[in-house]
N, C-alpha and C positions, 0 to 999 in steps of 0.2 A: 504494500500500500504506500509506503514512504517513497519508493522509487517512482511510482505513478504521480504522486503529488509534485515531486521535484521536476518531473518531466513536463507536467502540465504548466507549472509556473515558470519553466525555463531556467531553473537553477542548475548550474553546472558545478559539480564538485571539483575542487582543485586540490592539488597536493600542497604540502606545507611550503615548499620553496618556489612554487609556481605562482606567478602573478598574472592576472588577466588585465591587459591594457590594450584591448582591441579597438576601443573607441577613438584612440588618438589618430589612427590611420584612416578609419572609415567615415568618421563624422567630421567633415571639414568645417562646417558652420559652428559647431560646438568648440572646435579647436580655436577658431578665430575669436569666439566669445571669451574663452579662457585667456587668450593672449591680450585682448582688450582689458579684461579684468586685472591682469598682472600689470599692464601699463598704467591703469588707473591707480593701482595700489602704489607703485613706485613714484608716480608723479605726486600723489597725495603725501607720501612720506617726505619727499623733497620739499614740497610746499609747506608742510608742517615745520620742518627744520628752518626754512627761510623765514616763516612767520615768527618762530620762536626767537630768532636772533635779530629780527628787524623791528617788530612791533611790540614785543614784550618789554623791551627797555627803550624808552624814548628819551631824547635829549632835549632839555629846555635851556634857553639862553636868557639870562636876566639882562637888565638894562646896562650893566657894566661889561657885558660881553663874556661873562663866565658861563661855560656850558656845564650842565649837570645831568647825569643819567638818572632817570626815575623809573621805577617798576610800574607797569601798566597792567592792571588786572583784566581789562577788556582785551588787551593784546594776547594775554595768556588764554583767555576763554576762546578767542577766535582761533588761536593755534590748536587748541584741543579739539574744537569742533571741526576744523579742517581735517585733522587726523582721524577722528571718529567717522566723519562722512566718507572718507576715502576707504576705510576698512569696511564700512557697511556696504558701500557700492560694490566693492570687490567680492564680498560674501554673497550678495544678492545675485551678481552675475554668475558666480560659480554654482550657486544653487539652481539657477535657471538652466545652465548648461547640463548639470546632472539630471534634472528633470527631463530635459529633451532627450538625452542619451537613453535614459530608462524607458521613455515612451517609444523610442525607436526599437529598443530591444523587445519590449512587450509586443509591439506590432509584428516584429519578425517572428517571434515565438508563436503568436496566434495564427499567422499565415501557415506555419508548418514547415 
């Protein structure tokens, strides 16, 4: 009975050292989506670091011409939100890619 259930659901048993990475070659749109997700993540990390070093500490100049660095809580919040939004976008794109791959696999298994 267990073999029939696995066969109907399209579950393939793998050995311990064997990995199944067939979607990388056959599903080009999902591979592109994962690439875009990775690019979004790296650009977000770089933007977060740039924001941390530029808008977290602002310099103010008084009337005598002396510059002073001050901590900006709004700059820190913006930097954190840029980082969180890039990680969230990366995760959503990866989840959409996984859903699409699984739907293709289910369709292929139902066709026979």
